[in-house]
C-alpha positions as CSV (number, residue, x, y, z in Angstrom):
1,M,5.5,22.2,4.2
2,L,7.3,19.0,3.4
3,I,6.0,15.4,3.8
4,T,8.3,12.4,3.7
5,G,7.0,8.9,2.6
6,V,4.4,10.5,0.3
7,S,4.3,7.5,-2.0
8,R,3.1,5.2,0.7
9,Y,-0.6,4.8,1.4
10,L,-0.9,6.9,4.6
11,G,1.5,9.5,3.3
12,G,-0.6,9.9,0.1
13,R,-3.9,10.1,2.1
14,F,-2.4,12.8,4.3
15,A,-1.1,14.8,1.3
16,Q,-4.6,14.6,-0.2
17,A,-6.3,15.8,3.0
18,L,-3.7,18.5,3.5
19,S,-4.3,19.9,0.0
20,A,-7.8,21.0,1.1
21,D,-6.2,23.5,3.5
22,T,-5.9,26.7,1.5
23,S,-3.9,28.4,4.2
24,I,-0.9,26.2,3.3
25,E,0.8,27.9,0.4
26,R,3.0,25.0,-0.8
27,I,3.2,21.3,-0.1
28,I,6.2,19.2,-1.1
29,G,6.0,15.4,-1.1
30,V,9.3,13.5,-1.0
31,D,9.9,9.8,-1.6
32,V,12.3,7.5,-3.6
33,V,9.6,6.3,-6.0
34,P,6.7,8.2,-7.7
35,P,3.4,7.9,-5.8
36,P,1.0,5.4,-7.3
37,H,-1.9,7.4,-6.0
38,S,-3.1,11.0,-6.0
39,I,-1.3,13.4,-3.6
40,G,-3.6,16.3,-4.2
41,R,-1.8,19.6,-5.0
42,A,1.4,18.4,-3.4
43,E,4.5,18.7,-5.6
44,F,6.3,15.4,-5.8
45,V,10.1,15.5,-5.5
46,R,12.0,12.3,-6.0
47,A,14.6,12.2,-3.3
48,D,16.0,9.8,-0.8
49,I,16.1,11.2,2.8
50,R,19.3,9.2,3.3
51,N,21.0,11.6,0.9
52,P,22.2,15.1,1.9
53,M,20.2,16.4,-1.0
54,I,17.2,16.5,1.3
55,G,18.9,19.4,3.1
56,R,19.0,21.4,-0.2
57,I,15.3,20.8,-0.8
58,I,14.4,22.0,2.7
59,G,16.7,25.0,2.5
60,Q,15.9,26.2,-1.0
61,S,12.1,25.8,-0.5
62,K,12.2,27.5,2.9
63,V,10.2,24.7,4.4
64,D,8.6,25.7,7.8
65,T,7.0,22.4,8.7
66,V,8.2,18.9,8.2
67,V,6.0,15.8,8.6
68,H,8.1,12.7,8.8
69,M,6.1,9.6,7.7
70,N,8.8,7.6,6.1
71,V,9.6,5.0,8.9
72,L,8.9,1.7,7.2
73,A,7.1,-1.0,9.2
74,T,8.1,-4.1,7.2
75,P,11.4,-5.1,5.4
76,T,9.5,-6.4,2.3
77,S,8.4,-2.9,1.4
78,A,12.0,-1.6,1.8
79,G,13.7,-4.4,-0.1
80,G,15.1,-6.2,3.0
81,R,15.9,-5.6,6.6
82,V,19.2,-3.8,5.9
83,S,17.5,-1.3,3.6
84,Q,14.6,-0.9,6.0
85,K,17.0,0.0,8.9
86,E,18.9,2.4,6.6
87,I,15.8,4.2,5.6
88,N,14.3,4.3,9.1
89,V,17.4,5.2,11.1
90,I,20.0,6.7,8.7
91,G,17.2,8.5,6.8
92,T,15.9,10.1,10.0
93,M,19.4,11.2,11.0
94,Q,19.9,12.9,7.7
95,L,16.4,14.5,7.7
96,L,16.9,15.9,11.2
97,A,20.4,17.2,10.4
98,A,18.8,19.0,7.5
99,C,16.1,20.4,9.7
100,Q,18.6,21.5,12.3
101,K,20.5,23.6,9.8
102,A,17.4,25.1,8.1
103,T,16.4,28.1,10.2
104,S,13.1,28.2,8.3
105,V,11.9,24.9,10.0
106,R,9.7,25.8,12.9
107,R,7.7,22.6,13.4
108,L,8.4,18.9,13.2
109,V,5.7,16.3,13.2
110,V,6.7,12.6,13.5
111,K,4.5,9.6,12.8
112,S,5.7,7.2,15.4
113,T,4.3,3.9,16.8
114,A,3.2,2.2,20.0
115,A,5.6,-0.5,19.1
116,V,8.2,1.5,21.0
117,Y,6.6,0.1,24.2
118,G,7.3,-3.5,23.2
119,S,5.2,-6.4,24.4
120,S,5.9,-8.6,27.4
121,P,4.1,-10.4,30.3
122,R,5.3,-7.6,32.7
123,D,3.6,-4.8,30.9
124,P,1.1,-2.5,32.6
125,A,-2.5,-2.6,31.6
126,M,-2.2,0.7,29.8
127,F,1.0,2.5,28.7
128,T,1.1,6.2,29.3
129,E,3.5,8.4,27.3
130,E,5.8,8.5,30.3
131,T,5.9,4.7,30.8
132,G,9.0,3.0,29.6
133,P,8.9,-0.5,28.1
134,K,9.4,-3.4,30.4
135,T,11.2,-5.2,27.5
136,M,12.7,-3.1,24.8
137,P,11.9,-4.0,21.2
138,T,14.8,-6.1,19.9
139,S,14.3,-6.1,16.2
140,G,12.5,-4.6,13.2
141,F,10.1,-1.7,13.2
142,G,9.9,-1.3,17.0
143,K,13.6,-1.1,17.5
144,D,14.0,1.3,14.6
145,S,11.2,3.5,16.0
146,V,13.0,3.7,19.4
147,E,16.1,5.0,17.7
148,V,14.1,7.4,15.6
149,E,12.4,8.9,18.7
150,A,15.9,9.2,20.4
151,Y,17.1,11.3,17.4
152,V,14.0,13.4,17.6
153,R,14.6,14.1,21.2
154,G,18.2,15.1,20.4
155,F,16.9,17.4,17.6
156,S,14.6,19.0,20.2
157,R,17.5,19.8,22.5
158,R,19.6,21.3,19.7
159,R,16.7,23.3,18.3
160,P,14.6,24.3,21.3
161,D,12.9,26.9,19.1
162,A,11.3,24.2,17.0
163,E,7.9,22.8,17.9
164,I,7.7,19.0,18.2
165,T,4.8,16.7,18.0
166,M,5.4,12.9,18.0
167,L,2.3,10.7,17.6
168,R,2.6,7.1,18.8
169,F,-0.1,5.3,16.8
170,A,-1.7,2.0,17.8
171,N,-1.8,-0.6,15.0
172,V,-3.7,0.9,12.0
173,M,-6.8,-0.8,10.7
174,G,-9.1,0.0,7.8
175,P,-10.5,-1.3,4.5
176,R,-7.6,-0.2,2.3
177,I,-4.4,-0.1,4.3
178,K,-2.1,-3.1,4.1
179,T,0.1,-4.0,7.1
180,A,1.6,-7.1,8.6
181,L,-1.4,-7.3,10.9
182,T,-4.0,-6.9,8.1
183,D,-2.1,-9.6,6.2
184,Y,-2.2,-11.8,9.3
185,F,-6.0,-11.4,9.8
186,S,-6.5,-12.2,6.1
187,L,-5.0,-15.7,6.4
188,P,-7.5,-18.6,5.9
189,V,-6.5,-20.0,9.4
190,L,-4.8,-17.9,12.0
191,P,-1.9,-19.5,13.9
192,V,-1.8,-18.1,17.4
193,P,0.7,-18.8,20.3
194,L,-0.9,-21.6,22.3
195,G,-2.3,-20.5,25.6
196,F,-2.4,-16.7,24.8
197,D,-5.3,-14.4,23.9
198,A,-3.7,-11.0,23.6
199,R,-5.5,-7.6,24.0
200,L,-5.3,-5.5,20.8
201,Q,-5.9,-1.9,20.3
202,F,-6.4,-0.2,16.9
203,V,-6.7,3.2,15.3
204,H,-8.7,3.6,12.0
205,E,-6.8,4.8,8.9
206,Q,-9.1,7.9,8.7
207,D,-8.3,8.8,12.3
208,V,-4.5,8.7,11.5
209,T,-5.0,11.3,8.8
210,A,-7.2,13.4,11.1
211,A,-4.7,13.3,14.0
212,L,-1.8,14.3,11.7
213,L,-3.9,17.2,10.3
214,L,-4.5,18.4,13.9
215,A,-0.8,18.0,14.7
216,V,0.1,20.3,11.8
217,S,-2.5,23.0,12.6
218,G,-2.8,22.8,16.4
219,P,-0.4,23.6,19.2
220,P,2.7,21.3,19.7
221,V,2.0,18.5,22.1
222,Q,5.3,16.6,22.3
223,I,4.5,12.8,22.6
224,V,0.9,11.6,22.4
225,N,-0.6,8.1,22.2
226,I,-3.2,7.8,19.5
227,A,-5.7,4.9,19.6
228,G,-9.4,4.1,19.5
229,D,-11.3,3.4,22.7
230,G,-11.5,-0.2,24.0
231,V,-9.6,-3.4,23.2
232,L,-10.2,-6.6,21.3
233,T,-8.7,-10.0,22.1
234,V,-7.1,-12.0,19.2
235,S,-10.0,-14.6,19.5
236,Q,-12.6,-11.8,19.3
237,A,-10.9,-10.3,16.3
238,A,-10.7,-13.7,14.6
239,A,-14.4,-14.3,15.1
240,M,-15.2,-10.9,13.7
241,V,-13.2,-11.6,10.5
242,G,-14.6,-15.1,10.3
243,R,-11.3,-17.0,10.7
244,P,-10.6,-20.1,12.7
245,T,-7.5,-20.1,14.9
246,V,-5.0,-22.9,15.6
247,G,-2.8,-22.9,18.7
248,V,0.9,-23.3,17.8
249,P,2.8,-24.9,20.7
250,F,6.3,-23.7,19.9
251,A,8.4,-20.7,20.4
252,I,7.4,-17.2,19.1
253,S,10.4,-17.0,16.8
254,M,9.5,-20.3,15.2
255,L,5.9,-19.2,14.6
256,G,7.2,-16.0,12.9
257,A,9.5,-18.1,10.7
258,V,6.7,-20.4,9.6
259,I,4.5,-17.4,8.7
260,R,7.3,-15.6,6.8
261,R,8.5,-18.7,4.9
262,A,5.0,-19.5,3.8
263,G,4.8,-16.0,2.3
264,L,1.7,-15.3,4.3
265,A,2.7,-12.2,6.3
266,D,5.8,-10.2,7.1
267,F,6.2,-10.7,10.8
268,S,9.2,-9.9,13.1
269,S,9.7,-11.5,16.5
270,D,8.5,-8.3,18.2
271,Q,5.2,-8.5,16.2
272,L,4.8,-12.1,17.3
273,S,5.3,-11.0,20.9
274,F,2.5,-8.5,20.3
275,L,0.2,-11.4,19.3
276,S,1.1,-13.2,22.6
277,Y,0.9,-10.3,25.1
278,G,-0.8,-7.5,23.3
279,R,-0.6,-3.9,24.4
280,G,-2.9,-1.2,25.8
281,L,-2.5,2.6,25.4
282,D,-3.7,5.3,27.8
283,T,-5.1,8.1,25.6
284,T,-5.7,10.7,28.3
285,R,-3.2,13.1,26.7
286,M,-4.8,12.6,23.3
287,R,-8.1,14.0,24.7
288,T,-7.0,16.6,27.3
289,V,-3.8,18.0,25.7
290,M,-4.2,17.4,22.0
291,N,-8.0,17.7,22.1
292,F,-8.4,14.8,19.6
293,Q,-11.2,12.4,19.7
294,P,-11.1,9.5,17.2
295,R,-14.2,8.8,15.2
296,W,-13.7,5.1,15.3
297,D,-13.2,3.0,18.5
298,T,-11.0,-0.2,18.3
299,R,-14.0,-2.5,17.6
300,A,-15.4,-0.3,14.9
301,A,-12.0,0.1,13.2
302,F,-11.5,-3.6,13.1
303,R,-15.0,-4.2,11.9
304,D,-14.5,-1.9,9.0
305,F,-11.4,-3.9,8.0
306,A,-13.3,-7.2,8.6
307,E,-16.1,-6.2,6.3
308,H,-13.6,-5.7,3.4
309,A,-11.3,-8.6,4.2
310,P,-10.8,-11.2,1.4
311,P,-12.8,-14.4,1.6
312,I,-11.3,-17.4,3.4
313,V,-11.3,-19.3,0.1
314,P,-10.2,-17.1,-2.8
315,G,-13.0,-17.1,-5.4
316,A,-15.6,-18.5,-3.0
317,D,-18.0,-15.8,-3.9
318,T,-18.1,-17.0,-7.5
319,A,-18.4,-20.7,-6.7
320,M,-22.2,-20.7,-7.0
321,D,-21.9,-19.0,-10.4
322,L,-19.6,-21.7,-11.6
323,L,-21.9,-24.4,-10.4
324,G,-24.7,-22.8,-12.2
325,Q,-22.8,-23.1,-15.5
326,G,-23.2,-26.9,-15.7
327,A,-20.5,-29.4,-16.3
328,G,-17.9,-26.9,-17.6
329,G,-18.3,-24.7,-14.5
330,M,-18.0,-27.6,-12.2
331,M,-14.8,-28.7,-13.8
332,R,-13.3,-25.2,-13.4
333,L,-14.4,-25.1,-9.8
334,A,-12.7,-28.5,-9.2
335,G,-9.5,-27.3,-10.8
336,A,-9.5,-24.3,-8.4
337,G,-10.0,-26.6,-5.5
338,V,-7.0,-28.7,-6.5
339,G,-4.8,-25.5,-6.7
340,L,-5.9,-24.3,-3.2
341,A,-5.3,-27.7,-1.7
342,S,-1.8,-27.7,-3.2
343,R,-1.0,-24.3,-1.6
344,L,-2.3,-25.4,1.8
345,R,-0.1,-28.5,1.7
346,E,2.9,-26.2,1.0
347,V,2.0,-24.0,3.9
348,V,1.8,-26.9,6.3
349,R,5.2,-28.2,5.2
């Protein structure tokens, strides 16, 4: 078995979990940088899926199952939007070309995203797997994922003998994962599009791993939405994480620019649309076809994140300790306050 994106958080967690399955003889983890975390008994191979060398790795190792987890959600982690698109789209093309040539490959599992549905005021209450987007994603992760899924469908036509499972995950939440949305909900004050209170749906990071394990070991299910039960509005989520909100009365693209320039979160215009209109996923196929039941519903997944979110004021948990140290502690606390005020002034500008 081969896993792409093994040096990223979810890829590493999946490799660790997969290592416990003794029926899998060999696990190969591929990425462009060494993993900063344990990947269990997986063998790390430093390789770029944009390079034809990935074909030699698959062919020489006689890989029978490929789990593609190397579609990057933010340009920052890729070194810019150009690199992000190359890794996501060109990398997927090269990987699937290698899988097509390798007769040993019998199963392909792809970690996709609900971002392929886009977000617009014309959306249905719940997207089924057959529902097309009312407004196609126009940039970033969502647009790349639409192209990735198109290439997977092309691979399925050319290799009808290969089993395909493509999981469209809702936004992932948890105490350790770092995404654009976890960065957003960690801000001291949450800027929200004025007049909107979007419905949000989440899947817990542990359920992501569990769903991928089932996709590897269970029967192929084609395309399946994966999400926890229920929804939260942005205002409810803000209250749970203890953050005040401020309505921003200008265009979505301008709001995204403010957030990015302040260095607060890596948001594309499509992600800002998500904060305006939200998205709901129908998970009937997840239960009836895939036979998967998440352990965490949407509220519980977000609560687990909220309980581990950083304080609104960094270092606030040590403020009382400083005050208890007398005049010296009070002076250090005052200095920290001046630094925080300076940063907030820069953000406002």
